[in-house]
C-alpha positions in Angstrom: -20.3 6.4 -17.7 -18.9 2.9 -17.4 -15.2 3.3 -18.8 -13.5 -0.1 -19.8 -9.6 -0.8 -20.0 -8.9 1.8 -22.4 -10.3 4.4 -20.9 -9.7 3.7 -16.8 -7.3 6.4 -15.9 -6.2 4.4 -12.5 -5.0 1.7 -15.0 -0.9 1.4 -14.1 -1.2 3.2 -11.1 -0.2 1.1 -8.2 -0.2 2.0 -4.4 2.3 2.7 -3.2 2.5 2.1 0.9 5.0 3.6 3.5 4.4 1.2 7.2 6.5 2.9 10.5 7.5 0.5 13.0 7.6 1.2 16.3 11.6 0.4 17.7 13.1 0.2 13.8 15.1 3.0 11.9 13.3 2.8 8.7 10.4 2.6 7.1 8.5 -0.4 4.9 8.1 0.7 1.8 5.7 -1.7 -0.5 3.9 -1.1 -4.0 0.9 -2.9 -4.2 -2.0 -3.5 -6.6 -4.1 -2.9 -4.2 -6.5 -0.3 -3.6 -6.4 2.4 -1.2 -9.0 1.2 0.1 -8.2 -2.5 0.3 -5.2 -0.9 2.3 -7.8 1.1 4.2 -9.5 -1.7 5.6 -6.6 -4.5 6.0 -5.0 -2.0 7.8 -8.3 -1.5 10.5 -9.0 -4.8 10.6 -5.0 -5.4 11.9 -5.5 -2.7 14.2 -9.2 -3.6 15.6 -8.1 -7.6 15.7 -4.7 -7.1 17.5 -3.2 -8.6 14.4 -1.2 -8.7 11.5 -0.9 -6.4 9.0 0.3 -8.7 6.0 -0.1 -7.4 2.6 1.4 -8.9 -0.6 3.6 -6.7 -3.1 3.8 -6.3 -6.8 7.7 -8.6 -6.4 5.4 -11.7 -4.8 6.4 -11.5 -1.7 4.7 -10.9 1.6 5.5 -8.2 4.0 4.0 -9.0 7.7 3.6 -6.3 10.9 2.4 -7.3 14.8 -0.4 -4.8 14.3 0.8 -4.2 18.1 4.2 -2.1 16.1 2.7 -0.4 14.1 3.4 3.1 14.5 1.8 5.3 11.0 0.8 3.9 7.5 0.1 6.4 4.4 -1.1 5.5 1.5 0.1 6.6 -2.1 -1.0 6.0 -5.5 1.9 5.6 -8.3 1.9 6.6 -10.9 5.2 5.3 -12.4 5.3 7.8 -15.3 8.8 7.7 -16.9 10.3 11.2 -17.9 12.3 14.4 -16.7 9.7 17.1 -15.4 10.8 20.9 -16.3 
């Protein structure tokens, strides 16, 4: 079954990326429209080449982190739901 934009279950979702940086007191948290698989691939490439992890967020900012300073990267789906849970 091919799903179009009207029935795409991931429509309206964003990927939240939490990056732990060595010797930094706080995590970096960004939301991006990139897929979780793409983020994982970019992290792997940065680590493999001992280069820089470069990610673009939803606000047009670019975040650069030296791969040698990465402590961890947590990737999760954020649906952007509005409302309250009972």
